[in-house]
C-alpha angles and dihedrals in degrees: 000000000000111000114244116265092249092054093048090048091050090051092054092047094064139016103186136034085238090078089061092042091052096050092046089044089057094047093051091047089060091042089053093048096046091053102038097041083075089071091050088052097047096091089054092045093052090047097045101122096208097054104040091202120183123214096260090052088051092048089049095052087047089057096052093079089050093051087054091049086057090060094039098048095051094041097045094041092058092042092050092058086056111039102020146273102258095054094050091046092057094042095050094049093047089050099049093045095054089044091054089059087054089050091052093050099044109133096198135032089247091059091043090057093045092050091049090050091055092045086054091065085068098037090054094048101049098066098056090044097047091042093051090050094049097045093049093049097044125092111260095250096047103045097112095045095045088047088048090050090053096043093047081080087081100062087038086057084050092052089049090050091052094048089047091048090052092046103036114019100083097036100036106023134230094290091067091052091053094047094057089064089073095069096099087071088070101030118026100032095060090046092051093048090053101040115016115107129208117252111270094225092053092047090052096048098037124213112344131234119222104290104158098104090095089064089064098061137068124325095354090055091052091047092049091050097046091044085049090054089047086056095048089054093044094048095045087055093045098049101029093053096037090053099042107024093094093048090046094052089045085057089052089060103268124134121249093260094050094046089053088047088059088058088050091055090044092060095040086058089047088058093054093041094051095051096039094048095045091052091054088044090059087049105039102015128266094262100073091035097052091043094051094044091054090051091051085054091056091057101040095043093051091047090058090078090063119095102249139167112277094245091050093046090052090052091046091053091049088054092048090052090051090051096047115030091022090050090054089059091052087050093054091054089046090059091041091057099038104062134056121269090248092058101027099101092040089051092048091048096050094045094044093040092052086043090061086069087069090043088056092046094051098071090039093051090046095050094048091048092051091044090049092066092231119161116271090252094064091055093055095040088056091054088046092054090055089052088057091053090053090050093053091047095051097049093050097057108122117233112245124222111269089245091058092058113040123167128247090285133035091251098063110067095107092053092053090047086057091047092056 
């Protein structure tokens, strides 16, 4: 039988899943930059003479984008299962790029917060779409690893945000840092329109009807709820630490440049942790890997409060990055390989969307902890406790029947069973 025209076009548009991984990676790099650059801008926002912002107010503004991500992830995840991954990918990148221009131009802190909320609609949507595309194009035995390669764009975006903060914050100001987040509009969007293929599973099945009811019953519902809790914990660590780590290290006595350098090391550790953890997840399954990584986070984050030699502190911060941002990458793969294709983007949207509540809580929690005047140890102990909750949720996720979680084709259920 002759393949449908849309399928033949999809085959010609890419010869390798690496095309999808590369475009998804670029989108996640900008997603990570746009979100994490706020942490680099926090010292300048606190020092801005016209606004007179307090740490809780800066934390609240930081959380607005994350609240927008809550709405965007759930809404886009469901739409992606119905109208296609490619369309939503392009729409999300275009939207958050335009909104970053509005963030950069905001004349008041209120409008800055509003623009970040609107940008968050696109930030929240891009990850479920990109993950669904990569998992559905990847070979069955490499889904977690290729997903991690793509998602490592997030901490690399964080690295770029830290470097931009070091190089540009003092001479150019925070508006320049925010404006750089609009670059995808003239770089990535044209490339995606030209090169990005649709998911082969979506092309074969056509537009979906609403099929998420099965996610609300029995073991799938329990798995969805626990993975949502794991996402809450992971995102709270990612955004709480990325927002407040520079300021916490300044309170510990480090200069501004050194404090932002810790953010750089934190995100470099996240890249290594995400890749290593996902490779292990393909071999041993994401449950034990995610649980162990959260456990390492409990210890490493708690130890940051101790007076340590600088070299040891850098290593420990890299480990904390691997066990927080890196663990969140593993959790994303956990969700993507745990549910059926027909529900995959919806499950990713729901779990990551609910997880954004943790993302929104992270900057707020950090702001109130700093404003409270508590000792440095209590700040890090609070984040370590969050990592413990993530470990408990990850280990408790029930295994679904292989028939309930097939891969992107009907020939892959055994591979996904191994991946779980």
